[in-house]
N, C-alpha and C positions, 0 to 999 in steps of 0.2 A: 538547589534546584537543578533543573535539567541543563543549565548552562555549564555545569561541571563536565558534561559530556560533549562539549562543542566540537571536538575533533573526531567524534565517532563517525565511521563511514558505513558500517553494516549493523542493522538492528534485527533481531529475531524476537517476535512477539508470540508467545505461546503459553503463557501461564494463566492469565485470567481473561474473562470476556472483555472486549474492547468497546468502550463507550465514547472515547475521544482520541482522535489522532492529531489534533491541533498542536499539542506540545512538541511533536516531532518536527514541525515546521521551523522550530528554533535551531535545529541541528543542520546548519548550513553546509556541512561537509558530507552529509548523508548521501550515499550512492546506491545502497540496496536495502530493501525492507522485505523481510520474510514474515508472513502472517500465518500462523497455524492455530488460530483461536477464533472463536465466534465474534463477528463484527455486527453490532446492533445496527439496524436499518437506518437509524437517525444520525449515524456517524457521518461527519462531513469529510469525505475523502478528498474533495477539491482543495482542502487546506494543504495537502501535500504538493500542490501545484507550485508553491513558492520555493520548493527544493530544486534549485537550478542544476545541481549535480546528480540528482536522482536518475538512475539509468535502469533500475530493475525493481519490480514489485512482484513478489511471488505469493500466491494464495493457495491454500489447500482446501479440500472439501470441508474441513473443520471450520473454516471461516464463515460458512453459511451464506456466502455470496451467491446471488442468483444472476441470471442473464441480464436482467434490467440493471442491476447494480454494477455488473461488469462493464456494461456499455457506458454508464456514467463515469466509472473509474477511468476507462480508456479516454473518454472525452476530456476529463479533468487533467490527465497526465500525458499530453502529447509528447511523443518521442521517447516515452518510457516503455521498456519491454515489460509486458504484463504476462506472467507465467501463472496459469491456473491449473494446478495439479489435481487430478482426480475430480474435476468438475465436469459434469456431462455437457456435451455439445459446445465446448469452448476449447479452442486451440491456443497455444502460446502465440503471442503476437507482439508487435511493437505498435502502440497506439498511434493514431494519426496516419496509418497506412491503409 
């Protein structure tokens, strides 16, 4: 299972559509997540809030994330730098500021 990757610090997701991010919450050493694939609207991004070492989440326009979802992501991940590349009307920021 995913426990084989317990010491992973950076994850790039870009192969398939994303239906669930909860398994990533088991990677306690995770510091950075890069998402370059479509995230379905029902995905619980708040599950990443348990990642105490997470400092950066980068999304590209391929993620399909809209402004409403970005707001929810920022609220769920206080203190995490959210980088939204090529998304209209959204600047890179650290959430909670």
